[in-house]
PDB file of N, CA, C and O in Angstrom:
ATOM      1  N   MET A   1      32.241 256.584  65.919  1.00  0.00           N
ATOM      2  CA  MET A   1      33.154 256.482  64.808  1.00  0.00           C
ATOM      3  C   MET A   1      34.330 255.568  65.141  1.00  0.00           C
ATOM      4  O   MET A   1      34.876 254.937  64.236  1.00  0.00           O
ATOM      5  N   GLY A   2      34.743 255.472  66.417  1.00  0.00           N
ATOM      6  CA  GLY A   2      35.888 254.661  66.783  1.00  0.00           C
ATOM      7  C   GLY A   2      35.542 253.213  67.067  1.00  0.00           C
ATOM      8  O   GLY A   2      36.437 252.367  67.089  1.00  0.00           O
ATOM      9  N   GLY A   3      34.252 252.894  67.290  1.00  0.00           N
ATOM     10  CA  GLY A   3      33.861 251.530  67.640  1.00  0.00           C
ATOM     11  C   GLY A   3      33.538 250.701  66.412  1.00  0.00           C
ATOM     12  O   GLY A   3      33.212 251.232  65.350  1.00  0.00           O
ATOM     13  N   LEU A   4      33.635 249.395  66.576  1.00  0.00           N
ATOM     14  CA  LEU A   4      33.298 248.487  65.489  1.00  0.00           C
ATOM     15  C   LEU A   4      31.896 247.939  65.728  1.00  0.00           C
ATOM     16  O   LEU A   4      31.566 247.512  66.834  1.00  0.00           O
ATOM     17  N   SER A   5      31.084 247.955  64.689  1.00  0.00           N
ATOM     18  CA  SER A   5      29.724 247.448  64.814  1.00  0.00           C
ATOM     19  C   SER A   5      29.704 245.940  64.630  1.00  0.00           C
ATOM     20  O   SER A   5      30.732 245.333  64.329  1.00  0.00           O
ATOM     21  N   ILE A   6      28.546 245.340  64.809  1.00  0.00           N
ATOM     22  CA  ILE A   6      28.392 243.897  64.653  1.00  0.00           C
ATOM     23  C   ILE A   6      28.706 243.473  63.217  1.00  0.00           C
ATOM     24  O   ILE A   6      29.204 242.369  62.999  1.00  0.00           O
ATOM     25  N   TRP A   7      28.428 244.320  62.254  1.00  0.00           N
ATOM     26  CA  TRP A   7      28.686 243.974  60.855  1.00  0.00           C
ATOM     27  C   TRP A   7      30.189 243.859  60.576  1.00  0.00           C
ATOM     28  O   TRP A   7      30.625 243.004  59.806  1.00  0.00           O
ATOM     29  N   HIS A   8      30.961 244.724  61.208  1.00  0.00           N
ATOM     30  CA  HIS A   8      32.416 244.636  61.052  1.00  0.00           C
ATOM     31  C   HIS A   8      32.937 243.298  61.578  1.00  0.00           C
ATOM     32  O   HIS A   8      33.767 242.653  60.938  1.00  0.00           O
ATOM     33  N   TRP A   9      32.442 242.885  62.754  1.00  0.00           N
ATOM     34  CA  TRP A   9      32.878 241.624  63.352  1.00  0.00           C
ATOM     35  C   TRP A   9      32.442 240.426  62.516  1.00  0.00           C
ATOM     36  O   TRP A   9      33.186 239.453  62.392  1.00  0.00           O
ATOM     37  N   LEU A  10      31.249 240.489  61.944  1.00  0.00           N
ATOM     38  CA  LEU A  10      30.779 239.397  61.081  1.00  0.00           C
ATOM     39  C   LEU A  10      31.633 239.259  59.826  1.00  0.00           C
ATOM     40  O   LEU A  10      31.942 238.147  59.398  1.00  0.00           O
ATOM     41  N   ILE A  11      32.009 240.380  59.245  1.00  0.00           N
ATOM     42  CA  ILE A  11      32.867 240.341  58.051  1.00  0.00           C
ATOM     43  C   ILE A  11      34.240 239.773  58.399  1.00  0.00           C
ATOM     44  O   ILE A  11      34.796 238.978  57.641  1.00  0.00           O
ATOM     45  N   VAL A  12      34.787 240.179  59.545  1.00  0.00           N
ATOM     46  CA  VAL A  12      36.082 239.647  59.987  1.00  0.00           C
ATOM     47  C   VAL A  12      35.973 238.140  60.216  1.00  0.00           C
ATOM     48  O   VAL A  12      36.880 237.397  59.840  1.00  0.00           O
ATOM     49  N   LEU A  13      34.884 237.678  60.823  1.00  0.00           N
ATOM     50  CA  LEU A  13      34.682 236.258  61.070  1.00  0.00           C
ATOM     51  C   LEU A  13      34.593 235.465  59.769  1.00  0.00           C
ATOM     52  O   LEU A  13      35.163 234.378  59.673  1.00  0.00           O
ATOM     53  N   VAL A  14      33.894 235.987  58.775  1.00  0.00           N
ATOM     54  CA  VAL A  14      33.781 235.307  57.479  1.00  0.00           C
ATOM     55  C   VAL A  14      35.145 235.223  56.799  1.00  0.00           C
ATOM     56  O   VAL A  14      35.481 234.192  56.217  1.00  0.00           O
ATOM     57  N   ILE A  15      35.917 236.275  56.865  1.00  0.00           N
ATOM     58  CA  ILE A  15      37.256 236.265  56.252  1.00  0.00           C
ATOM     59  C   ILE A  15      38.151 235.239  56.942  1.00  0.00           C
ATOM     60  O   ILE A  15      38.890 234.511  56.280  1.00  0.00           O
ATOM     61  N   ILE A  16      38.084 235.181  58.267  1.00  0.00           N
ATOM     62  CA  ILE A  16      38.898 234.198  59.006  1.00  0.00           C
ATOM     63  C   ILE A  16      38.478 232.784  58.635  1.00  0.00           C
ATOM     64  O   ILE A  16      39.334 231.919  58.449  1.00  0.00           O
ATOM     65  N   LEU A  17      37.174 232.531  58.523  1.00  0.00           N
ATOM     66  CA  LEU A  17      36.700 231.205  58.129  1.00  0.00           C
ATOM     67  C   LEU A  17      37.158 230.834  56.723  1.00  0.00           C
ATOM     68  O   LEU A  17      37.499 229.679  56.464  1.00  0.00           O
ATOM     69  N   LEU A  18      37.169 231.801  55.822  1.00  0.00           N
ATOM     70  CA  LEU A  18      37.611 231.524  54.459  1.00  0.00           C
ATOM     71  C   LEU A  18      39.115 231.245  54.405  1.00  0.00           C
ATOM     72  O   LEU A  18      39.561 230.393  53.636  1.00  0.00           O
ATOM     73  N   VAL A  19      39.883 231.949  55.205  1.00  0.00           N
ATOM     74  CA  VAL A  19      41.342 231.778  55.168  1.00  0.00           C
ATOM     75  C   VAL A  19      41.760 230.473  55.834  1.00  0.00           C
ATOM     76  O   VAL A  19      42.534 229.708  55.259  1.00  0.00           O
ATOM     77  N   PHE A  20      41.257 230.210  57.041  1.00  0.00           N
ATOM     78  CA  PHE A  20      41.720 229.055  57.802  1.00  0.00           C
ATOM     79  C   PHE A  20      40.866 227.811  57.607  1.00  0.00           C
ATOM     80  O   PHE A  20      41.388 226.699  57.693  1.00  0.00           O
ATOM     81  N   GLY A  21      39.611 227.957  57.356  1.00  0.00           N
ATOM     82  CA  GLY A  21      38.724 226.805  57.250  1.00  0.00           C
ATOM     83  C   GLY A  21      38.225 226.383  58.617  1.00  0.00           C
ATOM     84  O   GLY A  21      38.849 226.682  59.635  1.00  0.00           O
ATOM     85  N   THR A  22      37.101 225.688  58.637  1.00  0.00           N
ATOM     86  CA  THR A  22      36.487 225.330  59.913  1.00  0.00           C
ATOM     87  C   THR A  22      37.245 224.217  60.620  1.00  0.00           C
ATOM     88  O   THR A  22      37.299 224.201  61.850  1.00  0.00           O
ATOM     89  N   LYS A  23      37.832 223.286  59.874  1.00  0.00           N
ATOM     90  CA  LYS A  23      38.525 222.170  60.504  1.00  0.00           C
ATOM     91  C   LYS A  23      39.750 222.642  61.275  1.00  0.00           C
ATOM     92  O   LYS A  23      39.988 222.207  62.401  1.00  0.00           O
ATOM     93  N   LYS A  24      40.515 223.520  60.672  1.00  0.00           N
ATOM     94  CA  LYS A  24      41.723 224.020  61.346  1.00  0.00           C
ATOM     95  C   LYS A  24      41.349 224.857  62.571  1.00  0.00           C
ATOM     96  O   LYS A  24      42.015 224.770  63.603  1.00  0.00           O
ATOM     97  N   LEU A  25      40.304 225.657  62.469  1.00  0.00           N
ATOM     98  CA  LEU A  25      39.870 226.459  63.613  1.00  0.00           C
ATOM     99  C   LEU A  25      39.370 225.566  64.747  1.00  0.00           C
ATOM    100  O   LEU A  25      39.589 225.870  65.919  1.00  0.00           O
ATOM    101  N   ARG A  26      38.701 224.469  64.402  1.00  0.00           N
ATOM    102  CA  ARG A  26      38.222 223.539  65.424  1.00  0.00           C
ATOM    103  C   ARG A  26      39.412 222.880  66.134  1.00  0.00           C
ATOM    104  O   ARG A  26      39.393 222.711  67.353  1.00  0.00           O
ATOM    105  N   ASN A  27      40.441 222.511  65.373  1.00  0.00           N
ATOM    106  CA  ASN A  27      41.639 221.913  65.973  1.00  0.00           C
ATOM    107  C   ASN A  27      42.350 222.903  66.888  1.00  0.00           C
ATOM    108  O   ASN A  27      42.809 222.539  67.971  1.00  0.00           O
ATOM    109  N   ILE A  28      42.438 224.139  66.451  1.00  0.00           N
ATOM    110  CA  ILE A  28      43.073 225.168  67.281  1.00  0.00           C
ATOM    111  C   ILE A  28      42.278 225.359  68.569  1.00  0.00           C
ATOM    112  O   ILE A  28      42.859 225.502  69.645  1.00  0.00           O
ATOM    113  N   GLY A  29      40.956 225.361  68.462  1.00  0.00           N
ATOM    114  CA  GLY A  29      40.109 225.516  69.648  1.00  0.00           C
ATOM    115  C   GLY A  29      40.250 224.370  70.621  1.00  0.00           C
ATOM    116  O   GLY A  29      40.310 224.589  71.831  1.00  0.00           O
ATOM    117  N   SER A  30      40.304 223.143  70.112  1.00  0.00           N
ATOM    118  CA  SER A  30      40.445 221.991  71.011  1.00  0.00           C
ATOM    119  C   SER A  30      41.826 221.968  71.648  1.00  0.00           C
ATOM    120  O   SER A  30      41.955 221.602  72.816  1.00  0.00           O
ATOM    121  N   ASP A  31      42.860 222.349  70.906  1.00  0.00           N
ATOM    122  CA  ASP A  31      44.210 222.412  71.475  1.00  0.00           C
ATOM    123  C   ASP A  31      44.289 223.468  72.572  1.00  0.00           C
ATOM    124  O   ASP A  31      44.901 223.244  73.616  1.00  0.00           O
ATOM    125  N   LEU A  32      43.673 224.606  72.332  1.00  0.00           N
ATOM    126  CA  LEU A  32      43.676 225.674  73.322  1.00  0.00           C
ATOM    127  C   LEU A  32      42.898 225.260  74.568  1.00  0.00           C
ATOM    128  O   LEU A  32      43.315 225.542  75.691  1.00  0.00           O
ATOM    129  N   GLY A  33      41.767 224.591  74.361  1.00  0.00           N
ATOM    130  CA  GLY A  33      40.983 224.108  75.495  1.00  0.00           C
ATOM    131  C   GLY A  33      41.744 223.084  76.318  1.00  0.00           C
ATOM    132  O   GLY A  33      41.674 223.104  77.547  1.00  0.00           O
ATOM    133  N   GLY A  34      42.473 222.185  75.656  1.00  0.00           N
ATOM    134  CA  GLY A  34      43.277 221.194  76.371  1.00  0.00           C
ATOM    135  C   GLY A  34      44.399 221.842  77.163  1.00  0.00           C
ATOM    136  O   GLY A  34      44.719 221.406  78.269  1.00  0.00           O
ATOM    137  N   ALA A  35      44.994 222.879  76.600  1.00  0.00           N
ATOM    138  CA  ALA A  35      46.063 223.584  77.298  1.00  0.00           C
ATOM    139  C   ALA A  35      45.528 224.290  78.542  1.00  0.00           C
ATOM    140  O   ALA A  35      46.170 224.270  79.593  1.00  0.00           O
ATOM    141  N   VAL A  36      44.373 224.904  78.428  1.00  0.00           N
ATOM    142  CA  VAL A  36      43.772 225.595  79.575  1.00  0.00           C
ATOM    143  C   VAL A  36      43.398 224.579  80.649  1.00  0.00           C
ATOM    144  O   VAL A  36      43.607 224.826  81.837  1.00  0.00           O
ATOM    145  N   ARG A  37      42.844 223.434  80.239  1.00  0.00           N
ATOM    146  CA  ARG A  37      42.466 222.388  81.179  1.00  0.00           C
ATOM    147  C   ARG A  37      43.702 221.856  81.918  1.00  0.00           C
ATOM    148  O   ARG A  37      43.665 221.656  83.132  1.00  0.00           O
ATOM    149  N   GLY A  38      44.790 221.631  81.182  1.00  0.00           N
ATOM    150  CA  GLY A  38      46.027 221.171  81.806  1.00  0.00           C
ATOM    151  C   GLY A  38      46.596 222.195  82.774  1.00  0.00           C
ATOM    152  O   GLY A  38      47.114 221.834  83.831  1.00  0.00           O
ATOM    153  N   PHE A  39      46.500 223.466  82.418  1.00  0.00           N
ATOM    154  CA  PHE A  39      46.981 224.525  83.297  1.00  0.00           C
ATOM    155  C   PHE A  39      46.180 224.556  84.592  1.00  0.00           C
ATOM    156  O   PHE A  39      46.750 224.709  85.672  1.00  0.00           O
ATOM    157  N   LYS A  40      44.858 224.412  84.489  1.00  0.00           N
ATOM    158  CA  LYS A  40      44.019 224.423  85.690  1.00  0.00           C
ATOM    159  C   LYS A  40      44.340 223.239  86.589  1.00  0.00           C
ATOM    160  O   LYS A  40      44.402 223.392  87.809  1.00  0.00           O
ATOM    161  N   GLU A  41      44.547 222.053  86.005  1.00  0.00           N
ATOM    162  CA  GLU A  41      44.891 220.882  86.805  1.00  0.00           C
ATOM    163  C   GLU A  41      46.244 221.074  87.487  1.00  0.00           C
ATOM    164  O   GLU A  41      46.425 220.675  88.637  1.00  0.00           O
ATOM    165  N   GLY A  42      47.184 221.681  86.783  1.00  0.00           N
ATOM    166  CA  GLY A  42      48.486 221.951  87.371  1.00  0.00           C
ATOM    167  C   GLY A  42      48.392 222.933  88.532  1.00  0.00           C
ATOM    168  O   GLY A  42      49.106 222.802  89.527  1.00  0.00           O
ATOM    169  N   MET A  43      47.522 223.902  88.400  1.00  0.00           N
ATOM    170  CA  MET A  43      47.343 224.871  89.479  1.00  0.00           C
ATOM    171  C   MET A  43      46.694 224.212  90.693  1.00  0.00           C
ATOM    172  O   MET A  43      47.032 224.550  91.827  1.00  0.00           O
ATOM    173  N   LYS A  44      45.768 223.275  90.474  1.00  0.00           N
ATOM    174  CA  LYS A  44      45.137 222.571  91.592  1.00  0.00           C
ATOM    175  C   LYS A  44      46.158 221.715  92.327  1.00  0.00           C
ATOM    176  O   LYS A  44      46.134 221.649  93.557  1.00  0.00           O
ATOM    177  N   GLU A  45      47.059 221.055  91.594  1.00  0.00           N
ATOM    178  CA  GLU A  45      48.062 220.202  92.215  1.00  0.00           C
ATOM    179  C   GLU A  45      49.076 221.017  93.006  1.00  0.00           C
ATOM    180  O   GLU A  45      49.572 220.553  94.033  1.00  0.00           O
ATOM    181  N   GLY A  46      49.385 222.204  92.554  1.00  0.00           N
ATOM    182  CA  GLY A  46      50.396 223.022  93.216  1.00  0.00           C
ATOM    183  C   GLY A  46      49.832 223.988  94.226  1.00  0.00           C
ATOM    184  O   GLY A  46      50.563 224.850  94.712  1.00  0.00           O
ATOM    185  N   SER A  47      48.549 223.880  94.567  1.00  0.00           N
ATOM    186  CA  SER A  47      47.962 224.843  95.489  1.00  0.00           C
ATOM    187  C   SER A  47      48.487 224.620  96.903  1.00  0.00           C
ATOM    188  O   SER A  47      48.892 223.512  97.253  1.00  0.00           O
ATOM    189  N   ALA A  48      48.478 225.666  97.707  1.00  0.00           N
ATOM    190  CA  ALA A  48      49.019 225.614  99.057  1.00  0.00           C
ATOM    191  C   ALA A  48      48.084 224.876 100.009  1.00  0.00           C
ATOM    192  O   ALA A  48      48.516 224.486 101.093  1.00  0.00           O
ATOM    193  N   GLY A  49      46.823 224.670  99.646  1.00  0.00           N
ATOM    194  CA  GLY A  49      45.864 223.999 100.506  1.00  0.00           C
ATOM    195  C   GLY A  49      46.123 222.513 100.644  1.00  0.00           C
ATOM    196  O   GLY A  49      45.655 221.901 101.604  1.00  0.00           O
ATOM    197  N   GLU A  50      46.837 221.924  99.736  1.00  0.00           N
ATOM    198  CA  GLU A  50      47.100 220.494  99.799  1.00  0.00           C
ATOM    199  C   GLU A  50      48.294 220.217 100.705  1.00  0.00           C
ATOM    200  O   GLU A  50      49.240 221.002 100.773  1.00  0.00           O
ATOM    201  N   LYS A  51      48.228 219.083 101.397  1.00  0.00           N
ATOM    202  CA  LYS A  51      49.388 218.703 102.203  1.00  0.00           C
ATOM    203  C   LYS A  51      50.368 217.957 101.310  1.00  0.00           C
ATOM    204  O   LYS A  51      49.948 217.252 100.393  1.00  0.00           O
ATOM    205  N   PRO A  52      51.661 218.099 101.560  1.00  0.00           N
ATOM    206  CA  PRO A  52      52.657 217.451 100.702  1.00  0.00           C
ATOM    207  C   PRO A  52      52.588 215.933 100.814  1.00  0.00           C
ATOM    208  O   PRO A  52      52.209 215.393 101.854  1.00  0.00           O
ATOM    209  N   ALA A  53      52.952 215.261  99.749  1.00  0.00           N
ATOM    210  CA  ALA A  53      52.943 213.808  99.731  1.00  0.00           C
ATOM    211  C   ALA A  53      54.048 213.268 100.637  1.00  0.00           C
ATOM    212  O   ALA A  53      55.079 213.908 100.843  1.00  0.00           O
ATOM    213  N   GLU A  54      53.803 212.077 101.168  1.00  0.00           N
ATOM    214  CA  GLU A  54      54.790 211.469 102.053  1.00  0.00           C
ATOM    215  C   GLU A  54      55.987 210.992 101.243  1.00  0.00           C
ATOM    216  O   GLU A  54      55.813 210.487 100.134  1.00  0.00           O
ATOM    217  N   PRO A  55      57.196 211.142 101.773  1.00  0.00           N
ATOM    218  CA  PRO A  55      58.384 210.705 101.035  1.00  0.00           C
ATOM    219  C   PRO A  55      58.385 209.204 100.757  1.00  0.00           C
ATOM    220  O   PRO A  55      58.899 208.779  99.723  1.00  0.00           O
ATOM    221  N   SER A  56      57.820 208.383 101.659  1.00  0.00           N
ATOM    222  CA  SER A  56      57.825 206.937 101.453  1.00  0.00           C
ATOM    223  C   SER A  56      56.950 206.549 100.259  1.00  0.00           C
ATOM    224  O   SER A  56      57.198 205.524  99.624  1.00  0.00           O
ATOM    225  N   ALA A  57      55.945 207.341  99.950  1.00  0.00           N
ATOM    226  CA  ALA A  57      55.087 207.035  98.809  1.00  0.00           C
ATOM    227  C   ALA A  57      55.800 207.336  97.490  1.00  0.00           C
ATOM    228  O   ALA A  57      55.505 206.713  96.470  1.00  0.00           O
ATOM    229  N   GLN A  58      56.727 208.279  97.503  1.00  0.00           N
ATOM    230  CA  GLN A  58      57.423 208.642  96.277  1.00  0.00           C
ATOM    231  C   GLN A  58      58.549 207.660  95.965  1.00  0.00           C
ATOM    232  O   GLN A  58      58.722 207.287  94.804  1.00  0.00           O
ATOM    233  N   ASN A  59      59.319 207.229  96.965  1.00  0.00           N
ATOM    234  CA  ASN A  59      60.459 206.330  96.772  1.00  0.00           C
ATOM    235  C   ASN A  59      60.307 205.110  97.673  1.00  0.00           C
ATOM    236  O   ASN A  59      60.899 205.065  98.751  1.00  0.00           O
ATOM    237  N   PRO A  60      59.528 204.127  97.251  1.00  0.00           N
ATOM    238  CA  PRO A  60      59.340 202.962  98.110  1.00  0.00           C
ATOM    239  C   PRO A  60      60.622 202.128  98.189  1.00  0.00           C
ATOM    240  O   PRO A  60      61.315 201.954  97.187  1.00  0.00           O
ATOM    241  N   GLN A  61      60.931 201.623  99.366  1.00  0.00           N
ATOM    242  CA  GLN A  61      62.095 200.771  99.567  1.00  0.00           C
ATOM    243  C   GLN A  61      61.605 199.345  99.788  1.00  0.00           C
ATOM    244  O   GLN A  61      60.575 199.121 100.424  1.00  0.00           O
ATOM    245  N   ILE A  62      62.345 198.401  99.264  1.00  0.00           N
ATOM    246  CA  ILE A  62      61.985 197.002  99.415  1.00  0.00           C
ATOM    247  C   ILE A  62      62.832 196.421 100.526  1.00  0.00           C
ATOM    248  O   ILE A  62      64.051 196.314 100.392  1.00  0.00           O
ATOM    249  N   GLY A  63      62.195 196.045 101.623  1.00  0.00           N
ATOM    250  CA  GLY A  63      62.887 195.400 102.720  1.00  0.00           C
ATOM    251  C   GLY A  63      63.949 196.259 103.371  1.00  0.00           C
ATOM    252  O   GLY A  63      64.799 195.710 104.072  1.00  0.00           O
ATOM    253  N   GLY A  64      63.957 197.555 103.190  1.00  0.00           N
ATOM    254  CA  GLY A  64      64.924 198.434 103.819  1.00  0.00           C
ATOM    255  C   GLY A  64      66.329 198.287 103.264  1.00  0.00           C
ATOM    256  O   GLY A  64      67.285 198.719 103.907  1.00  0.00           O
ATOM    257  N   GLN A  65      66.482 197.691 102.092  1.00  0.00           N
ATOM    258  CA  GLN A  65      67.807 197.489 101.516  1.00  0.00           C
ATOM    259  C   GLN A  65      68.149 198.632 100.576  1.00  0.00           C
ATOM    260  O   GLN A  65      67.273 199.184  99.909  1.00  0.00           O
ATOM    261  N   THR A  66      69.422 198.983 100.526  1.00  0.00           N
ATOM    262  CA  THR A  66      69.910 199.991  99.603  1.00  0.00           C
ATOM    263  C   THR A  66      70.790 199.305  98.571  1.00  0.00           C
ATOM    264  O   THR A  66      71.653 198.504  98.929  1.00  0.00           O
ATOM    265  N   ILE A  67      70.586 199.602  97.327  1.00  0.00           N
ATOM    266  CA  ILE A  67      71.380 199.016  96.251  1.00  0.00           C
ATOM    267  C   ILE A  67      72.322 200.088  95.743  1.00  0.00           C
ATOM    268  O   ILE A  67      71.877 201.136  95.275  1.00  0.00           O
ATOM    269  N   ASP A  68      73.615 199.837  95.829  1.00  0.00           N
ATOM    270  CA  ASP A  68      74.625 200.780  95.375  1.00  0.00           C
ATOM    271  C   ASP A  68      75.137 200.310  94.015  1.00  0.00           C
ATOM    272  O   ASP A  68      75.577 199.169  93.872  1.00  0.00           O
ATOM    273  N   VAL A  69      75.078 201.191  93.022  1.00  0.00           N
ATOM    274  CA  VAL A  69      75.448 200.830  91.657  1.00  0.00           C
ATOM    275  C   VAL A  69      76.444 201.847  91.132  1.00  0.00           C
ATOM    276  O   VAL A  69      76.340 203.040  91.416  1.00  0.00           O
ATOM    277  N   GLU A  70      77.416 201.360  90.360  1.00  0.00           N
ATOM    278  CA  GLU A  70      78.385 202.247  89.717  1.00  0.00           C
ATOM    279  C   GLU A  70      78.250 202.086  88.211  1.00  0.00           C
ATOM    280  O   GLU A  70      78.287 200.968  87.697  1.00  0.00           O
ATOM    281  N   ALA A  71      78.096 203.187  87.510  1.00  0.00           N
ATOM    282  CA  ALA A  71      77.936 203.156  86.056  1.00  0.00           C
ATOM    283  C   ALA A  71      79.301 203.280  85.397  1.00  0.00           C
ATOM    284  O   ALA A  71      80.130 204.088  85.816  1.00  0.00           O
ATOM    285  N   LYS A  72      79.533 202.468  84.353  1.00  0.00           N
ATOM    286  CA  LYS A  72      80.792 202.522  83.610  1.00  0.00           C
ATOM    287  C   LYS A  72      80.473 202.751  82.144  1.00  0.00           C
ATOM    288  O   LYS A  72      79.414 202.358  81.653  1.00  0.00           O
ATOM    289  N   GLU A  73      81.408 203.394  81.451  1.00  0.00           N
ATOM    290  CA  GLU A  73      81.225 203.616  80.024  1.00  0.00           C
ATOM    291  C   GLU A  73      81.420 202.328  79.255  1.00  0.00           C
ATOM    292  O   GLU A  73      82.273 201.510  79.599  1.00  0.00           O
ATOM    293  N   LYS A  74      80.637 202.152  78.227  1.00  0.00           N
ATOM    294  CA  LYS A  74      80.749 200.964  77.396  1.00  0.00           C
ATOM    295  C   LYS A  74      81.799 201.217  76.328  1.00  0.00           C
ATOM    296  O   LYS A  74      81.748 202.228  75.627  1.00  0.00           O
ATOM    297  N   THR A  75      82.751 200.301  76.204  1.00  0.00           N
ATOM    298  CA  THR A  75      83.802 200.456  75.199  1.00  0.00           C
ATOM    299  C   THR A  75      83.496 199.591  73.987  1.00  0.00           C
ATOM    300  O   THR A  75      82.899 198.522  74.109  1.00  0.00           O
ATOM    301  N   ARG A  76      83.905 200.058  72.832  1.00  0.00           N
ATOM    302  CA  ARG A  76      83.694 199.281  71.602  1.00  0.00           C
ATOM    303  C   ARG A  76      84.787 198.224  71.471  1.00  0.00           C
ATOM    304  O   ARG A  76      85.951 198.468  71.788  1.00  0.00           O
ATOM    305  N   SER A  77      84.386 197.040  70.997  1.00  0.00           N
ATOM    306  CA  SER A  77      85.390 195.989  70.834  1.00  0.00           C
ATOM    307  C   SER A  77      85.583 195.619  69.381  1.00  0.00           C
ATOM    308  O   SER A  77      86.394 194.747  69.069  1.00  0.00           O
TER     309      SER A  77
END
């Protein structure tokens, strides 16, 4: 008495299809799949098994020179 039979689930599925339509449900499914795929890739990149990237690869220096810059506000003329 407390469980739902296959017929109950089929009726719920038909109602959902009538309300949302197949195109919108397909878009929701592809968006959800892309989000899960992105999450898995993020977890692979952040795993402890990988060795950290070298600092020189992240911030390459040209000829060992440092460029010092001072930012100033632009005034209206």
